[in-house]
N, C-alpha and C positions, 0 to 999 in steps of 0.2 A: 173416880171410882169406876171400876170396870164392871161390865155386865157379865154375869156368870154364864148366860146363854150364848153370848157371842164368842166364837172361837178366837183364840189368840193367833195372830198372823205375824210371822217373823220372816223378813227377807234375809237370806244368807248373803255373805260377802260376794261381790261380783267376781272374785277370783275362782269361784267354783263353776261347775258345768252349767251353762245355759241360764244364768240368773235364776237360780232355784228358789223355791219358796217352801217354807216349813209351816204347815197348818195342822195344829193339834198333833196327831200321830202319823201324819203323812208328809211326804216330800214330793213336790212337783218340779220337774226339770225338763230340759229340752235335749234330745239326742239327735245325732246324725247317723243314719243307717247306711251301711254298704252291704248290699245283698250279693249273693253268689261268691262269697269269700271262700278261701280254702278251709277255714275253720271259724267257728263262732267264738268271738271273744270281745271283751271290752278293752279298747285301745287306750283310752284316757281322754283328757280334755284337748280338743283341737278347735281353735277358733272360737272359744267360749262355749262349745257344745261338747257333750260326752259322746265320743265316737264309738259306735258299736258295729262290729263286723259280723255278718250272719251268713252261714253257709247255705241257707235255704233261698230259693228263688222268690222274687216278688210276684208270685202267682197264687191266686185263690187264697190270699191271706196267710200263706205259709211263712213268709218272712215275719209278719206281725206275731204269729204264734211263737216263732223262735225268739223274737225280741222279748216277749213276755216270759218265756221259759228261762232265758239267759239272765234277765234282770232279777227274776225271783230267786234264782240260784245264787247270784252275786250278793243280793241283800239278805239272803237267808229267810225269805218269807214264802208263803204259798203263792202259787200262780194267780189265784183269785185276788190277791192283794195288789197286783200290778194291772194298771189299766192305761190304755192309750187314749188320751183326751182329745187330741187332734193330730192330723197328719196320717190318717189311715192309709192313704195312697201316695204319700209323699216320703221322701228320704228323711226329711226333718220332721220329728214327731215330738209332741209334748206328752209326757207320761207322768203318772202319779203312782207312788209306791207307798202303801200303807204299812206302817210298822218299821220303816227304814230310819236309820239314824243319819244325821248330817255328817258325822265323822266318817261313816262308811262311804257316803257319796264323795267326800273329799279324797278318801283313799283311792277310790275307783278313778276319779278325775286325775289323780297324780300318776296313774298308770301302773 
């Protein structure tokens, strides 16, 4: 018998970006960021991570703000629903998107 207070945790198949986790209404996954690109875009899955190209430079958090903006737009959620859990100053970041669907993550990973 499951505990109603304990959130349901489901691990998505390893074929998706970064060994993603689905927890209640949020998805947590790993991205690889390339800053100072010609345009901001989600490239797809590369090496098991979701590759994100950002036009902003990695200075004063500009790239992180652009990552949040781009992911919010891609998943159709508010910017406040996207958070960077780890990797604030790294190219590899662990992010959580509240209100995202696993299907949309798989679409983005497919490119």
